[in-house]
C-alpha positions in Angstrom: 157.3 138.5 55.2 158.8 140.2 58.3 155.8 139.0 60.3 156.5 135.4 59.2 160.2 135.8 60.1 159.4 137.3 63.4 156.8 134.6 64.1 159.4 131.9 63.2 161.9 133.3 65.8 159.2 133.8 68.5 159.3 130.9 71.1 156.2 128.7 71.1 153.8 128.9 74.0 152.3 125.6 75.4 149.1 126.0 77.3 148.7 124.4 80.7 152.5 123.6 80.7 154.5 126.5 82.2 157.7 124.6 82.5 157.7 123.4 78.9 157.1 127.0 77.8 160.0 128.3 79.9 162.3 125.7 78.4 161.1 126.5 74.9 162.0 130.2 75.4 165.5 129.4 76.6 166.1 127.0 73.7 164.9 129.4 71.2 167.2 132.1 72.6 170.2 129.8 72.3 169.3 128.6 68.8 168.7 132.2 67.6 172.1 133.3 68.8 173.7 130.5 66.8 172.7 132.4 63.6 175.5 134.9 64.4 177.9 132.3 63.1 177.0 133.0 59.5 178.0 136.7 59.3 181.0 136.1 61.4 182.1 133.3 59.0 181.8 135.8 56.1 184.0 138.3 58.0 186.6 135.5 58.5 186.3 134.6 54.8 187.1 138.2 53.9 190.2 138.6 56.1 191.5 135.0 56.1 190.2 133.1 53.0 192.0 129.9 53.9 190.2 129.5 57.2 187.1 131.2 56.0 186.6 128.5 53.4 186.4 125.9 56.3 184.3 128.0 58.8 181.7 129.2 56.2 180.4 125.8 55.2 180.5 124.6 58.7 178.6 127.7 59.8 176.1 127.3 57.0 175.6 123.6 58.0 175.1 124.6 61.7 172.5 127.2 60.8 170.6 124.6 58.7 170.6 122.2 61.6 169.5 124.9 64.0 166.6 125.8 61.6 165.5 122.2 61.7 165.8 122.1 65.5 163.5 125.1 65.7 160.9 123.7 63.4 160.9 120.4 65.4 160.7 122.3 68.8 157.7 124.3 67.6 155.9 121.0 67.2 156.4 120.3 70.9 159.5 118.1 71.0 161.3 120.5 73.4 163.2 118.0 75.5 164.3 116.0 72.4 165.7 119.1 70.7 167.3 120.3 73.9 169.3 117.0 74.2 170.2 117.3 70.4 171.5 120.8 71.0 173.7 119.8 74.0 175.0 116.7 72.0 175.7 118.9 68.9 177.9 121.3 71.1 179.7 118.3 72.5 180.4 116.8 69.1 181.5 120.3 67.7 184.0 120.8 70.5 185.3 117.3 70.1 185.9 117.8 66.3 187.6 121.1 66.9 189.9 119.7 69.7 190.8 116.6 67.5 191.5 119.0 64.6 193.8 120.9 66.8 195.6 117.8 68.0 194.2 118.2 71.5 195.3 121.7 71.9 193.1 124.3 73.6 191.3 126.6 71.3 189.0 129.6 72.1 186.0 127.6 71.3 186.6 125.5 74.4 185.7 128.5 76.4 182.1 127.5 75.6 182.3 124.3 77.7 181.2 126.1 80.8 178.4 127.8 79.1 177.3 124.5 77.5 177.2 122.9 80.9 175.0 125.8 82.2 172.8 125.4 79.1 172.5 121.7 79.9 171.2 122.6 83.3 168.7 125.2 81.9 167.4 122.9 79.2 167.6 119.5 80.9 167.4 120.3 84.6 169.9 119.7 87.4 170.9 116.3 86.3 171.4 117.5 82.7 174.1 119.9 83.9 175.9 117.2 85.8 175.8 114.8 82.9 176.9 117.4 80.4 179.9 118.4 82.7 180.9 114.7 83.0 180.7 114.1 79.3 182.8 117.2 78.5 185.4 116.1 81.0 185.5 112.6 79.6 185.7 113.9 76.0 188.6 116.1 76.8 190.5 113.3 78.7 189.9 110.8 75.8 191.0 113.2 73.1 194.3 114.1 75.0 194.9 110.4 75.7 194.4 109.5 72.0 196.5 112.4 70.8 199.3 112.1 73.3 199.7 108.3 72.6 199.6 109.0 68.8 196.6 106.8 68.5 195.0 109.5 66.3 196.9 112.1 64.3 195.7 114.7 62.0 198.0 114.9 58.9 197.1 118.4 58.0 195.7 120.2 60.9 194.0 123.4 60.4 196.5 126.3 60.5 196.6 128.6 63.5 194.1 131.4 63.1 195.3 134.9 62.7 194.8 137.3 65.5 191.7 138.7 63.8 190.1 135.3 63.4 191.1 134.3 66.8 189.5 137.4 68.1 186.2 136.9 66.1 186.1 133.2 67.5 186.7 134.5 71.0 184.1 137.2 70.5 181.7 134.5 69.3 182.4 132.3 72.2 182.0 135.1 74.8 178.9 136.2 73.0 177.3 132.8 73.3 178.4 132.6 76.9 176.9 135.9 77.6 173.6 134.8 76.0 173.5 131.6 78.1 174.4 133.3 81.3 171.9 136.0 80.5 169.3 133.3 80.2 170.4 131.8 83.4 170.2 135.1 85.3 166.9 135.8 83.6 165.7 132.4 84.7 166.9 133.1 88.3 165.2 136.5 88.3 162.1 135.1 86.9 162.1 132.5 89.6 162.7 135.2 92.2 159.7 137.2 90.8 157.6 134.0 91.0 158.7 133.5 94.5 157.9 137.0 95.5 154.5 136.7 93.8 153.9 133.5 95.4 155.0 135.0 98.8 152.6 137.8 98.2 149.8 135.4 97.3 150.7 133.3 100.2 150.4 136.2 102.6 147.1 137.1 101.2 146.1 133.5 101.4 147.3 133.3 105.0 145.2 136.4 105.9 142.2 134.8 104.2 143.1 131.6 106.0 143.1 133.3 109.4 139.8 134.8 108.7 138.4 131.5 107.5 139.9 129.9 110.6 138.1 132.2 113.0 134.9 131.7 111.0 135.6 127.9 110.9 136.1 127.7 114.6 132.7 129.4 115.2 131.1 127.0 112.7 132.9 124.1 114.3 131.5 124.8 117.6 128.0 125.0 116.0 128.6 121.8 114.1 130.0 120.0 117.1 126.7 120.3 118.9 124.8 119.2 115.7 127.3 116.3 115.3 126.9 115.2 118.8 123.1 115.2 118.3 123.4 113.4 115.0 125.9 110.8 116.5 123.4 110.1 119.3 120.6 109.8 116.8 122.8 107.5 114.5 123.7 105.3 117.4 120.0 105.0 118.3 119.2 104.1 114.8 122.1 101.6 114.6 120.8 99.9 117.8 117.3 99.9 116.3 118.5 98.4 113.0 120.5 95.8 114.9 117.4 95.0 117.0 115.3 94.6 113.8 117.9 92.3 112.4 117.8 90.1 115.5 114.1 90.2 115.6 113.9 89.3 111.9 116.3 86.4 112.6 114.0 85.3 115.4 110.9 85.5 113.1 112.5 83.6 110.3 113.4 80.7 112.7 109.8 80.0 113.6 107.0 78.9 111.3 104.2 77.9 113.7 101.9 80.9 114.3 101.1 80.0 118.0 104.8 80.0 118.8 105.8 82.8 116.5 103.6 85.6 118.0 104.8 85.4 121.6 108.4 85.2 120.5 107.8 88.5 118.4 106.5 90.3 121.4 109.2 89.1 123.7 112.0 90.0 121.1 110.6 93.5 120.5 110.3 94.2 124.3 113.9 93.1 124.8 115.4 94.8 122.0 113.6 98.2 122.2 112.9 98.3 126.0 109.2 98.6 126.0 107.4 97.2 129.0 104.4 96.0 127.0 104.2 94.7 123.4 100.9 93.1 122.1 99.8 91.7 118.8 96.1 92.0 117.8 94.7 90.0 115.0 91.5 90.8 113.2 88.8 88.1 113.6 87.1 86.1 110.8 84.2 88.4 110.8 86.3 91.6 110.6 84.4 93.0 113.6 87.1 92.7 116.5 90.8 93.0 116.9 91.6 90.1 119.2 94.7 90.2 121.5 96.8 87.1 120.3 100.1 87.6 122.0 101.8 89.8 124.6 105.0 89.8 126.7 103.8 91.6 129.9 102.0 89.9 132.7 99.0 92.1 132.3 98.8 91.3 128.5 98.9 87.6 129.3 96.0 88.0 131.7 94.1 89.9 129.1 94.7 86.9 126.6 93.3 84.5 129.1 90.1 86.5 129.3 90.0 86.8 125.5 90.6 90.5 125.4 89.3 92.1 122.1 88.6 95.6 120.9 85.8 96.7 118.5 87.3 97.8 115.2 86.8 101.5 114.6 85.3 102.1 118.0 87.5 101.0 120.9 91.0 102.3 121.7 93.9 103.1 119.6 94.1 99.5 118.2 90.5 99.7 117.1 91.3 103.0 115.4 94.4 101.7 113.6 92.7 98.5 112.4 89.9 100.6 110.9 92.0 103.4 109.3 95.2 101.5 108.5 97.3 104.5 109.7 99.8 104.5 112.6 98.6 106.3 115.8 100.8 107.6 118.6 99.9 109.0 122.0 102.9 110.6 123.7 100.7 111.2 126.7 97.8 108.8 127.0 96.1 111.0 129.5 95.5 113.6 126.8 94.5 111.2 123.9 90.8 110.9 123.4 91.0 107.6 121.7 93.1 105.9 124.4 91.5 102.9 125.9 92.2 102.7 129.6 93.2 99.3 130.7 93.5 98.3 134.4 95.9 95.5 133.5 98.5 98.0 132.2 98.4 100.9 134.8 102.0 102.1 134.1 101.3 103.1 130.5 102.2 106.7 129.7 102.9 106.5 125.9 101.3 104.2 123.4 101.9 103.5 119.7 99.8 101.3 117.5 100.9 100.3 114.0 98.7 98.5 111.5 99.7 95.0 110.2 99.0 94.8 106.5 99.3 92.3 103.7 98.9 94.2 100.5 95.8 96.5 101.2 94.3 94.1 103.7 94.6 94.9 107.5 95.2 91.7 109.4 95.9 93.2 112.8 97.9 95.7 114.8 101.2 96.0 116.7 100.5 97.7 120.1 103.6 99.2 121.9 103.4 100.8 125.3 106.0 102.6 127.4 106.1 103.6 131.0 107.7 107.0 130.0 105.9 110.1 128.6 107.1 111.3 125.1 108.8 108.0 124.6 108.3 107.9 120.8 110.0 110.0 118.0 109.4 110.1 114.3 112.4 107.8 113.8 110.9 105.3 116.2 107.6 105.3 114.2 109.5 104.8 110.9 111.6 101.9 112.4 108.8 100.2 114.1 106.6 100.6 110.9 109.3 98.8 109.0 109.3 96.1 111.8 105.5 95.9 111.6 105.8 95.1 107.9 108.1 92.2 108.7 105.8 91.0 111.4 102.8 91.1 108.9 104.9 89.0 106.4 105.9 86.6 109.1 102.3 86.1 110.2 101.2 85.7 106.6 104.0 83.1 106.0 103.1 81.2 109.1 99.4 81.0 108.1 100.4 79.9 104.6 102.8 77.3 106.0 100.1 75.9 108.3 97.6 75.9 105.4 100.2 74.2 103.1 101.1 71.6 105.8 97.4 70.9 106.4 96.8 70.4 102.6 100.0 68.3 102.3 98.8 66.1 105.3 95.4 65.7 103.8 96.9 64.9 100.4 99.2 62.3 102.0 96.3 60.8 103.8 94.2 60.5 100.7 97.2 58.9 98.9 97.8 56.5 101.7 94.1 55.6 101.7 94.1 55.1 97.9 97.2 52.9 98.1 95.8 50.9 101.0 92.5 50.3 99.3 94.0 49.5 95.9 96.5 47.1 97.3 94.0 45.5 99.7 91.8 44.6 96.7 94.8 43.1 94.8 95.0 39.8 96.7 91.3 39.2 96.1 91.8 39.8 92.4 95.0 37.8 92.1 95.1 34.1 92.7 98.5 34.0 94.4 99.9 35.2 97.8 103.4 36.1 96.8 106.6 34.8 95.4 109.3 32.6 96.9 112.9 33.0 95.5 115.3 30.1 95.8 118.3 28.9 94.0 116.0 27.4 91.4 114.3 30.7 90.7 111.0 32.5 91.5 108.0 30.4 92.4 104.4 31.7 92.9 102.7 31.0 96.2 99.0 30.3 95.6 97.9 30.7 99.3 99.3 32.0 102.5 99.1 28.5 103.9 101.4 27.2 101.2 104.2 29.3 102.5 106.9 27.1 104.0 109.1 28.6 106.6 112.5 27.2 107.7 113.0 25.7 111.2 113.4 28.7 113.6 116.1 26.7 115.5 118.4 26.6 112.4 117.3 29.7 110.5 116.5 33.2 111.5 114.2 35.6 109.6 114.9 39.1 108.5 111.6 40.8 107.6 111.5 44.2 105.9 108.1 45.9 105.1 107.5 46.9 101.5 105.9 50.4 101.6 104.4 52.8 99.1 103.8 56.3 100.3 103.9 55.3 103.9 101.5 52.3 103.5 102.8 48.7 103.8 101.7 46.5 100.8 103.8 43.5 101.8 107.0 42.3 103.3 110.4 41.0 102.1 111.2 37.9 104.3 114.8 36.6 104.2 115.8 33.4 106.0 119.5 32.8 106.7 121.3 30.3 108.9 121.2 31.1 112.6 125.0 31.3 113.0 125.4 33.9 110.2 125.3 37.7 111.0 124.0 40.4 108.6 126.4 43.4 108.2 125.4 47.0 107.9 126.2 46.9 104.1 123.9 43.8 103.7 121.1 45.6 105.5 121.5 48.7 103.3 121.4 46.3 100.3 118.2 44.8 101.6 116.6 48.2 102.1 117.6 49.2 98.6 116.1 46.1 97.1 112.9 46.6 99.1 112.6 50.2 97.7 113.1 48.9 94.1 110.5 46.0 94.7 108.0 48.6 96.0 108.6 50.9 93.1 108.4 48.0 90.6 105.3 46.6 92.2 103.5 50.0 92.1 104.6 50.6 88.4 103.3 47.1 87.6 100.0 47.8 89.3 99.6 51.1 87.6 100.4 49.5 84.2 97.8 46.7 84.9 95.3 49.2 86.1 95.9 51.3 82.9 95.7 48.2 80.7 92.3 47.3 82.3 91.0 50.7 81.9 92.1 50.8 78.3 90.4 47.4 77.6 87.3 48.6 79.2 87.3 51.8 77.3 87.8 49.9 74.1 84.9 47.6 74.9 82.6 50.5 75.7 83.7 52.2 72.5 83.0 49.0 70.4 79.5 48.6 72.0 78.8 52.2 71.4 79.8 52.0 67.8 77.5 49.0 67.2 74.6 50.7 69.0 75.0 53.8 66.7 75.0 51.6 63.6 71.1 51.6 63.7 68.4 54.1 64.2 65.8 51.7 65.5 65.4 52.1 69.3 64.5 48.4 69.8 67.5 47.3 67.7 69.7 49.5 69.8 68.6 48.0 73.1 68.9 44.5 71.7 72.5 45.2 70.4 73.4 46.7 73.7 72.1 43.7 75.7 73.9 41.1 73.3 77.2 43.0 73.5 77.0 43.4 77.3 76.1 39.6 77.7 79.1 38.6 75.5 81.5 41.0 77.2 80.5 39.9 80.8 80.1 36.3 79.9 76.6 36.5 81.5 73.9 33.8 80.9 71.2 36.4 80.8 70.8 40.2 80.5 67.4 41.8 81.1 66.0 45.4 81.2 63.3 45.5 83.9 61.0 48.6 83.8 60.3 50.2 87.2 56.7 50.4 88.3 54.8 53.2 89.9 57.4 55.8 88.6 56.3 59.2 90.2 55.4 62.0 87.7 57.5 65.1 87.8 54.6 67.1 89.0 54.5 65.2 92.4 
């Protein structure tokens, strides 16, 4: 039981919220002190029953309210309960002052303490607001009482000296409790300040030690940072160069134009005096120099410079193994191929050009400086070599596709030309003439009548299908009239529709003929299969063929002197 009571009056602790815990501690001390009203009211009741009968119920009501406040505060509503407590003090003092017709009572001594409590519980603004409310309350009550706006018919009798002393004691007791909490709060703050100062001094000492160590580490890091910045700037320039080279590569699709532009771009962006591109020949025996930027390299191209794969030079080694090879000092590299056209070479790097797992060539880079290449250079140029490989492959595919497309277009044009050249022989008319009376077939070219050139002019537009002219649209208009741009657009649109319609009609007619022919063949085949007699089969075939072709006679002539299969 005692443990439960002690636990009830113990202020709650809120983890990770020091300020809320501090406010709860102050609030509980104020509320606990209020329980003193109950025994004091009993004392007043004993010595002054008239006043005690009033104070005891009020005190009991206050204790019940305080108990509710403590229960709510334990659930975490500290600020709400704090505001309710200050408001309750304000209402209580107002009721006391109104009951006394505005006269000062000992309870009003609590006003200053309540203001201090407002500051402790609600912060600096809480104290200011509480003081203002108390001042306004007192002024309003005096105004209402002095102007007889409110009047208490039977004000409470003046307390006896004993009761007045008890009330005064209670007021000063509460004041002492509140000011004790204020001083405790101040001392607690001072202790925290001293502790913080001690911790700050220790931190400052550690900081000084860290500063000394940091200065030393900074000096070490500065050198590393400068080195890293230099390397980063170099990489940034290299990536920018790769971007520009990639842009150059993407803008060219012709292989003969692409390769020289790649070598020139790499030489300009990276500062190498010689850049060459070798491509593996069809027999996979030699790596042939196909493009170079230097004068020596161009001379080598003219004399068809090539290296045996797997045997000659770094390029031959790379195109055989598929691995990059670097010679920081060509004089010490046993694989290096001495070339009289490039006498200034001191460093060389050869990178394979691959498509999937197939080696298609090598990118050869040479510098006039010794130790000109780093690991980063190898990685960067390897990435660039991959792009060059893709560009070469794309250019080859583009050329193959363009050739196939050109061949396909040639075949289509030839087919259209041959098909439409046979049409006038198969048809018995030369064209159509359109007049106000409608369309009229023209049986022969000689039957085409043309207006007098002195009075009419001709607008002749070819009718083309897949680039092949199959006819022409001839329009005759009076000599004095002019054809506008819109009219020419209309003529061209009509010509396109005529060409499309003519081709569709030809295809439909050809399809119909083919269907008729296939149907005829199917009928003849059916009739032939209706008998098992070979002679009857031959006779049926000849009769059906004669009937289908309208021939006067159909014969099967055996060939004489047919050679035997053994000869």
